C-alpha positions in Angstrom: 8.2 248.7 54.6 7.9 252.4 53.9 4.6 254.1 54.7 3.7 257.6 53.3 2.2 258.6 56.6 5.1 257.3 58.8 7.5 259.6 60.5 10.8 260.4 58.8 13.8 259.6 60.9 17.0 261.4 60.2 20.2 260.0 61.7 23.3 262.1 62.1 26.5 260.3 62.8 30.1 260.0 61.5 29.9 256.3 61.9 33.5 256.1 63.1 32.9 255.0 66.7 33.3 257.0 69.9 36.7 258.7 70.0 36.7 259.5 73.7 35.5 256.3 75.4 35.9 252.6 75.0 32.3 251.6 75.3 32.4 249.8 71.9 35.9 248.2 72.3 34.5 244.8 71.5 33.0 245.9 68.2 34.0 243.8 65.3 36.4 246.3 63.5 36.2 244.3 60.2 32.6 245.6 59.7 31.9 249.1 58.3 29.4 250.6 60.8 28.0 252.9 58.1 27.3 250.0 55.7 25.8 247.9 58.5 23.5 250.8 59.4 22.4 251.3 55.7 21.8 247.5 55.3 19.8 247.4 58.6 17.6 250.4 57.7 17.1 249.7 54.0 13.5 250.3 52.9 12.5 252.2 56.0 11.8 255.9 56.5 15.3 256.6 57.7 17.8 259.0 56.1 21.4 258.9 57.0 23.5 262.1 57.2 27.1 261.2 57.6 29.3 263.9 59.1 30.2 265.8 62.2 27.2 266.5 64.4 28.0 270.1 65.2 28.8 270.9 61.6 25.6 269.4 60.3 23.5 271.1 63.0 24.7 274.5 61.8 22.9 274.1 58.4 20.1 271.7 59.5 17.2 272.9 57.4 14.2 272.2 59.6 13.0 271.4 63.1 12.7 267.7 64.2 9.9 266.6 66.5 12.4 264.7 68.6 16.2 265.1 68.8 18.0 262.1 70.4 21.7 262.5 71.4 23.9 259.5 71.8 27.4 260.4 70.7 30.5 261.1 72.8 29.9 261.0 76.5 32.3 263.5 78.0 30.9 266.8 79.3 32.1 269.2 76.7 30.9 267.0 73.8 27.5 266.4 75.2 27.0 270.0 76.2 28.0 271.1 72.6 25.6 268.6 71.1 22.7 269.8 73.3 23.4 273.4 72.6 23.6 272.8 68.8 20.6 270.5 68.5 18.2 271.9 71.2 17.1 274.8 68.9 16.3 272.2 66.2 14.0 270.2 68.5 10.3 271.0 68.1 8.9 269.0 71.1 11.5 266.8 72.8 15.2 266.6 73.3 16.5 263.3 74.6 19.6 261.2 74.9 21.3 258.1 76.2 23.7 256.9 78.9 22.5 259.3 81.6 23.5 257.0 84.5 26.7 255.7 82.9 28.5 259.0 82.4 28.9 261.9 84.8 29.6 264.1 81.8 26.1 263.4 80.3 24.3 264.2 83.6 26.3 267.4 84.2 25.9 268.6 80.6 22.1 268.0 80.7 21.8 270.0 83.9 24.1 272.8 82.8 22.1 273.3 79.7 19.1 274.0 81.9 17.3 270.8 81.2 15.3 269.0 83.8 15.0 265.5 82.4 12.7 262.6 83.0 15.0 259.6 83.2 13.9 256.1 82.3 16.6 253.5 82.6 19.6 255.2 80.9 17.4 257.4 78.6 16.8 261.0 79.5 14.2 263.2 77.8 12.7 266.7 78.2 10.0 268.7 76.5 11.4 271.9 74.9 8.1 273.7 74.0 
């Protein structure tokens, strides 16, 4: 149920799966991930923006309280996403798969972030 006082969540994804890793190799390919996402989030304060993360970040119109990164897991992709989205984060930048991929850990460090890590989720204050 939508609530006028609830936070708006904006999701940026191409909904085509990960190109550089096989983490989702068991995903049922007969399903359209974008349609599944829209069906699962219908009626909630969630807006879907379909496209390339780096391209969408260029023209993103406002700051987000929290930016959460969980896309490709190789160093170059994670570093590019952090660099593109960190200026868009008002309070927190965060992401997933910290312990699973060396590229994630190295990109976070090389972007000057000192994260708190809980499970596989990393997060840092940016203000």
